DRENFIFI-223724 format. One record per atom (N, C-alpha, C): x, y, z; residue in one letter; residue number from 1; atom name. Coordinates in pm, 1 decimal. Layout:
<torkes>
         u         v         w  r    k   a
         X         Y         Z  A  NUM  CA
...
</torkes>
This chain:
<torkes>
         u         v         w  r    k   a
    8005.2    8543.1   10138.4  M    1   N
    8167.5    8543.8   10124.3  M    1  CA
    8233.8    8672.8   10140.8  M    1   C
    8347.6    8704.5   10218.5  A    2   N
    8439.9    8799.6   10199.3  A    2  CA
    8499.1    8837.8   10103.2  A    2   C
    8536.4    8948.5   10073.2  P    3   N
    8589.8    9023.8    9902.8  P    3  CA
    8733.0    8953.5    9927.2  P    3   C
    8761.4    8926.2    9809.8  K    4   N
    8905.0    8875.2    9781.1  K    4  CA
    8994.9    8970.7    9806.0  K    4   C
    9112.7    8975.4    9884.4  P    5   N
    9215.1    9062.5    9914.0  P    5  CA
    9235.0    9177.5    9817.1  P    5   C
    9254.6    9119.7    9674.4  A    6   N
    9271.3    9215.1    9551.9  A    6  CA
    9168.9    9313.4    9536.4  A    6   C
    9045.4    9313.4    9571.7  F    7   N
    8945.1    9406.9    9554.3  F    7  CA
    8961.2    9503.5    9675.9  F    7   C
    9023.2    9468.9    9793.1  I    8   N
    9034.5    9541.3    9887.4  I    8  CA
    9124.3    9647.8    9848.3  I    8   C
    9261.2    9600.9    9794.7  L    9   N
    9341.2    9692.5    9778.2  L    9  CA
    9301.6    9766.1    9617.2  L    9   C
    9237.4    9708.8    9552.7  Q   10   N
    9176.4    9782.1    9428.1  Q   10  CA
    9074.4    9881.4    9438.4  Q   10   C
    9005.5    9889.9    9561.1  D   11   N
    8919.7   10002.8    9596.2  D   11  CA
    8987.5   10117.3    9650.1  D   11   C
    9085.0   10075.3    9752.2  Q   12   N
    9171.8   10191.1    9800.0  Q   12  CA
    9242.5   10247.3    9680.5  Q   12   C
    9288.1   10197.9    9586.0  I   13   N
    9374.1   10245.4    9466.7  I   13  CA
    9266.8   10344.8    9407.6  I   13   C
    9146.3   10285.3    9377.2  E   14   N
    9074.9   10338.8    9287.7  E   14  CA
    9014.8   10486.5    9357.8  E   14   C
    9042.5   10498.9    9478.5  S   15   N
    8952.9   10610.1    9541.2  S   15  CA
    9069.1   10726.7    9533.8  S   15   C
    9171.6   10709.0    9500.0  L   16   N
    9295.8   10833.7    9493.5  L   16  CA
    9266.8   10917.7    9382.3  L   16   C
    9291.8   11025.6    9375.8  P   17   N
    9265.6   11118.4    9260.2  P   17  CA
    9366.2   11086.2    9150.6  P   17   C
    9316.4   11125.6    9016.1  N   18   N
    9371.2   11106.3    8904.2  N   18  CA
    9471.1   11220.8    8848.2  N   18   C
    9570.0   11218.0    8912.6  S   19   N
    9677.5   11324.9    8918.9  S   19  CA
    9817.3   11271.1    8912.0  S   19   C
    9906.8   11356.6    8884.1  E   20   N
   10043.3   11300.2    8890.1  E   20  CA
   10086.8   11248.1    9029.1  E   20   C
   10031.6   11332.5    9139.5  L   21   N
   10026.3   11283.1    9294.6  L   21  CA
    9970.6   11154.1    9329.8  L   21   C
    9818.1   11154.2    9276.5  G   22   N
    9752.4   11035.2    9289.8  G   22  CA
    9836.5   10920.1    9231.8  G   22   C
    9881.1   10920.6    9099.5  R   23   N
    9935.7   10817.7    9049.5  R   23  CA
   10064.7   10781.8    9139.7  R   23   C
   10136.9   10892.8    9162.5  Q   24   N
   10250.6   10829.0    9259.5  Q   24  CA
   10204.6   10781.1    9413.4  Q   24   C
   10110.3   10814.9    9462.0  R   25   N
   10001.8   10756.9    9585.6  R   25  CA
    9977.6   10597.5    9553.3  R   25   C
    9922.3   10600.6    9428.6  R   26   N
    9866.0   10476.8    9392.4  R   26  CA
    9993.3   10361.3    9377.2  R   26   C
   10079.5   10401.8    9352.3  C   27   N
   10227.4   10309.5    9334.0  C   27  CA
   10273.0   10303.5    9460.1  C   27   C
   10273.1   10388.0    9530.7  V   28   N
   10350.6   10367.0    9691.9  V   28  CA
   10241.8   10267.2    9759.5  V   28   C
   10108.5   10281.3    9750.2  L   29   N
   10021.5   10210.4    9812.5  L   29  CA
   10012.1   10050.8    9797.7  L   29   C
   10002.5   10040.0    9643.8  A   30   N
   10023.8    9908.2    9585.7  A   30  CA
   10158.6    9838.1    9621.4  A   30   C
   10278.9    9923.5    9604.9  L   31   N
   10397.0    9843.5    9646.0  L   31  CA
   10430.5    9799.0    9802.8  L   31   C
   10355.8    9875.3    9909.3  A   32   N
   10372.2    9877.6   10026.9  A   32  CA
   10257.2    9761.0   10049.6  A   32   C
   10186.9    9762.3   10010.3  A   33   N
   10082.3    9612.4   10018.3  A   33  CA
   10115.4    9538.4    9972.6  A   33   C
   10202.5    9483.7    9876.5  Y   34   N
   10286.4    9387.6    9829.5  Y   34  CA
   10408.2    9351.7    9915.7  Y   34   C
   10464.6    9431.1   10007.2  G   35   N
   10543.2    9403.8   10098.6  G   35  CA
   10707.5    9428.9   10027.5  G   35   C
   10698.3    9574.3    9954.7  A   36   N
   10833.8    9611.6    9891.8  A   36  CA
   10903.2    9712.3   10016.4  A   36   C
   11008.7    9703.4    9977.7  R   37   N
   11102.7    9800.9   10131.0  R   37  CA
   11084.1    9940.4   10063.1  R   37   C
   11114.2   10021.1   10165.5  D   38   N
   11114.0   10173.1   10132.4  D   38  CA
   11202.8   10198.2   10013.9  D   38   C
   11336.1   10134.3   10000.2  D   39   N
   11417.8   10167.9    9905.4  D   39  CA
   11355.5   10125.2    9766.1  D   39   C
   11302.2   10036.2    9747.6  E   40   N
   11219.3    9973.3    9639.9  E   40  CA
   11125.9   10038.5    9593.0  E   40   C
   11044.7   10099.3    9673.4  I   41   N
   10940.7   10186.4    9624.2  I   41  CA
   10991.2   10288.0    9600.3  I   41   C
   11096.4   10390.3    9660.2  G   42   N
   11145.9   10490.6    9627.3  G   42  CA
   11201.1   10507.7    9519.9  G   42   C
   11270.1   10409.9    9485.7  A   43   N
   11336.3   10388.0    9340.8  A   43  CA
   11227.6   10374.1    9222.5  A   43   C
   11118.4   10308.6    9242.6  A   44   N
   11013.2   10314.0    9145.7  A   44  CA
   10952.5   10447.4    9123.2  A   44   C
   10922.8   10533.0    9247.4  V   45   N
   10842.5   10662.9    9200.5  V   45  CA
   10971.4   10763.5    9195.2  V   45   C
   11080.9   10752.3    9225.4  G   46   N
   11171.4   10843.7    9197.0  G   46  CA
   11216.4   10936.4    9327.9  G   46   C
   11193.2   10866.7    9453.2  L   47   N
   11235.3   10943.7    9571.2  L   47  CA
   11343.7   10876.0    9656.4  L   47   C
   11401.5   10941.7    9707.5  D   48   N
   11487.2   10886.2    9791.9  D   48  CA
   11409.6   10855.6    9927.9  D   48   C
   11461.0   10730.0   10003.5  P   49   N
   11355.3   10665.8   10104.9  P   49  CA
   11318.2   10781.0   10195.9  P   49   C
   11391.4   10899.2   10253.6  E   50   N
   11377.9   10975.1   10348.3  E   50  CA
   11253.6   11064.0   10294.3  E   50   C
   11274.5   11110.8   10164.7  A   51   N
   11168.2   11200.0   10139.7  A   51  CA
   11038.1   11086.6   10106.1  A   51   C
   11023.1   10972.7   10043.4  L   52   N
   10918.3   10896.5   10036.1  L   52  CA
   10859.2   10900.4   10173.6  L   52   C
   10911.4   10841.3   10298.6  V   53   N
   10853.9   10845.1   10436.2  V   53  CA
   10772.5   10980.8   10465.9  V   53   C
   10852.2   11102.0   10424.4  E   54   N
   10817.1   11241.9   10454.1  E   54  CA
   10699.3   11246.2   10378.4  E   54   C
   10677.2   11223.9   10253.5  R   55   N
   10548.6   11289.5   10160.9  R   55  CA
   10459.7   11164.2   10179.0  R   55   C
   10466.5   11028.3   10192.4  H   56   N
   10378.3   10930.0   10162.6  H   56  CA
   10379.0   10837.8   10296.8  H   56   C
   10402.1   10873.0   10420.4  A   57   N
   10383.1   10800.2   10529.1  A   57  CA
   10255.5   10727.7   10544.9  A   57   C
   10169.5   10792.9   10517.8  E   58   N
   10021.9   10760.6   10538.9  E   58  CA
   10001.5   10642.0   10430.0  E   58   C
   10032.7   10639.0   10314.5  D   59   N
   10025.6   10546.0   10240.4  D   59  CA
   10076.6   10429.5   10244.8  D   59   C
   10218.1   10445.3   10316.1  L   60   N
   10293.9   10350.4   10348.6  L   60  CA
   10236.4   10256.1   10467.2  L   60   C
   10184.9   10326.1   10567.6  T   61   N
   10134.5   10268.7   10669.6  T   61  CA
   10028.0   10187.5   10633.1  T   61   C
    9945.8   10245.6   10540.7  R   62   N
    9815.4   10176.7   10502.5  R   62  CA
    9825.9   10084.6   10411.9  R   62   C
    9942.5   10106.5   10336.0  G   63   N
    9963.2    9967.6   10248.2  G   63  CA
   10023.9    9847.0   10330.3  G   63   C
   10102.9    9879.1   10413.1  R   64   N
   10145.1    9780.5   10519.9  R   64  CA
   10034.5    9709.6   10595.9  R   64   C
    9961.3    9782.4   10661.1  S   65   N
    9844.7    9722.3   10733.9  S   65  CA
    9767.9    9647.9   10626.5  S   65   C
    9724.4    9671.0   10508.1  M   66   N
    9671.2    9592.4   10429.7  M   66  CA
    9738.6    9467.7   10407.6  M   66   C
    9823.7    9473.1   10384.4  L   67   N
    9946.0    9348.0   10355.8  L   67  CA
    9913.3    9226.2   10497.2  L   67   C
    9909.9    9293.4   10607.9  G   68   N
    9881.5    9228.6   10719.5  G   68  CA
    9743.2    9155.3   10707.4  G   68   C
    9660.2    9212.8   10702.3  V   69   N
    9517.1    9207.3   10676.5  V   69  CA
    9501.0    9106.5   10573.5  V   69   C
    9560.7    9094.7   10441.0  N   70   N
    9562.3    9022.9   10343.2  N   70  CA
    9617.1    8879.1   10385.5  N   70   C
    9715.6    8883.2   10447.1  I   71   N
    9788.4    8768.2   10497.1  I   71  CA
    9706.8    8671.7   10593.7  I   71   C
    9668.0    8747.8   10695.1  R   72   N
    9557.0    8686.1   10765.4  R   72  CA
    9451.2    8616.7   10675.8  R   72   C
    9395.0    8681.3   10604.7  L   73   N
    9252.8    8644.2   10538.3  L   73  CA
    9299.7    8543.8   10444.2  L   73   C
    9413.6    8532.6   10398.9  E   74   N
    9468.5    8407.8   10323.0  E   74  CA
    9492.2    8273.2   10430.7  E   74   C
    9564.1    8318.1   10514.0  L   75   N
    9567.5    8200.5   10625.7  L   75  CA
    9424.2    8155.5   10681.1  L   75   C
    9327.7    8228.6   10710.8  L   76   N
    9189.2    8172.7   10742.7  L   76  CA
    9117.3    8121.5   10641.7  L   76   C
    9161.8    8143.9   10510.8  R   77   N
    9089.5    8073.2   10416.1  R   77  CA
    9120.6    7937.4   10395.1  R   77   C
    9297.3    7934.2   10397.2  A   78   N
    9329.2    7784.9   10374.1  A   78  CA
    9317.8    7738.5   10485.8  A   78   C
    9258.4    7775.4   10622.7  A   79   N
    9244.7    7689.5   10748.3  A   79  CA
    9107.8    7659.5   10725.0  A   79   C
    8989.8    7720.8   10644.6  M   80   N
    8871.7    7677.5   10637.7  M   80  CA
    8848.7    7613.6   10492.8  M   80   C
    8951.6    7588.3   10400.0  G   81   N
    8915.7    7544.1   10281.6  G   81  CA
    8864.4    7639.5   10193.8  G   81   C
    8755.9    7695.4   10171.8  D   82   N
    8724.0    7802.9   10108.6  D   82  CA
    8723.7    7755.1    9957.0  D   82   C
    8679.4    7631.6    9934.0  G   83   N
    8666.1    7596.2    9791.8  G   83  CA
    8769.5    7530.6    9776.6  G   83   C
    8873.4    7493.3    9846.6  R   84   N
    9018.9    7422.7    9829.9  R   84  CA
    9043.7    7314.5    9945.4  R   84   C
    9134.7    7233.7    9920.6  P   85   N
    9153.6    7147.0   10037.1  P   85  CA
    9217.4    7240.7   10141.6  P   85   C
    9143.2    7205.7   10255.6  W   86   N
    9230.3    7286.2   10396.5  W   86  CA
    9330.1    7234.2   10440.8  W   86   C
    9416.2    7344.2   10505.3  S   87   N
    9535.0    7287.0   10568.7  S   87  CA
    9540.5    7300.0   10708.7  S   87   C
    9570.2    7172.1   10748.4  L   88   N
    9578.0    7158.9   10920.2  L   88  CA
    9671.2    7280.1   10962.2  L   88   C
    9796.7    7291.2   10924.5  S   89   N
    9880.6    7377.9   10974.2  S   89  CA
    9830.6    7540.7   11007.2  S   89   C
    9741.9    7578.0   10863.6  A   90   N
    9704.1    7712.1   10883.4  A   90  CA
    9604.7    7702.2   10976.9  A   90   C
    9529.3    7591.9   11012.3  A   91   N
    9407.2    7583.1   11092.3  A   91  CA
    9466.3    7610.1   11250.9  A   91   C
    9561.5    7554.8   11255.4  I   92   N
    9633.8    7535.9   11406.4  I   92  CA
    9691.2    7679.2   11416.8  I   92   C
    9723.2    7737.0   11328.2  Y   93   N
    9804.2    7888.8   11332.7  Y   93  CA
    9692.0    7975.8   11378.4  Y   93   C
    9599.8    7972.3   11278.1  A   94   N
    9452.2    8058.0   11323.2  A   94  CA
    9403.9    8041.3   11439.5  A   94   C
    9380.6    7924.6   11472.3  L   95   N
    9297.6    7881.9   11623.2  L   95  CA
    9438.7    7985.1   11734.3  L   95   C
    9536.4    7934.3   11693.7  R   96   N
    9619.8    7993.3   11838.9  R   96  CA
    9653.4    8152.4   11820.5  R   96   C
    9655.5    8204.8   11699.7  H   97   N
    9700.7    8324.0   11703.6  H   97  CA
    9575.5    8424.6   11658.3  H   97   C
    9456.7    8412.5   11606.8  F   98   N
    9343.7    8494.4   11563.6  F   98  CA
    9220.7    8446.2   11660.5  F   98   C
    9212.1    8349.5   11697.4  L   99   N
    9099.7    8315.5   11735.7  L   99  CA
    9091.2    8282.7   11897.3  L   99   C
    9225.5    8293.1   11966.4  S  100   N
    9225.9    8294.4   12086.4  S  100  CA
    9203.4    8421.4   12155.6  S  100   C
    9210.1    8412.1   12291.2  T  101   N
    9187.2    8536.5   12370.0  T  101  CA
    9324.1    8575.3   12392.5  T  101   C
    9342.5    8732.8   12410.9  P  102   N
    9472.7    8794.2   12393.2  P  102  CA
    9559.3    8722.8   12561.9  P  102   C
    9483.4    8702.4   12640.2  S  103   N
    9579.9    8662.6   12757.1  S  103  CA
    9610.5    8505.3   12766.9  S  103   C
    9573.2    8421.8   12638.2  A  104   N
    9616.3    8287.7   12630.3  A  104  CA
    9775.8    8265.3   12601.1  A  104   C
    9809.2    8178.1   12654.9  P  105   N
    9974.3    8164.3   12612.4  P  105  CA
    9953.2    8119.2   12460.8  P  105   C
   10046.5    8176.1   12370.4  R  106   N
   10035.4    8134.5   12266.0  R  106  CA
   10176.2    8044.6   12217.6  R  106   C
   10165.6    7944.3   12177.1  G  107   N
   10270.3    7836.7   12115.0  G  107  CA
   10337.1    7758.0   12243.3  G  107   C
   10273.4    7761.5   12348.5  R  108   N
   10352.4    7690.5   12436.4  R  108  CA
   10285.8    7540.2   12477.1  R  108   C
   10379.0    7452.3   12496.9  R  109   N
   10307.7    7315.1   12506.4  R  109  CA
   10342.9    7247.8   12653.5  R  109   C
   10245.3    7220.1   12734.7  G  110   N
   10270.7    7179.2   12856.9  G  110  CA
   10319.0    7073.3   12869.8  G  110   C
</torkes>
């Protein structure tokens, strides 16, 4: 069984150094991974949005990509059931968007 999304984020956060900058990077990474906007993240760490992007662009990008991965994992889990009732809507979405070939038309009914 694949690891739960929280463990993926937890591993990334625990790998950062235990310093003031490391704590700031942890906060940026976690908030970006949960979908917070730049102004919200900047307010939490005491930086304006421009300075935040300048100093922590890599952490913002990594957090937002983890958000996308975690959303896809949850949709696939809902589609397959994974110990809970499965969702037909999630299964249809997963089949159309994740498991189809890139050249296949998406969302069109003939």
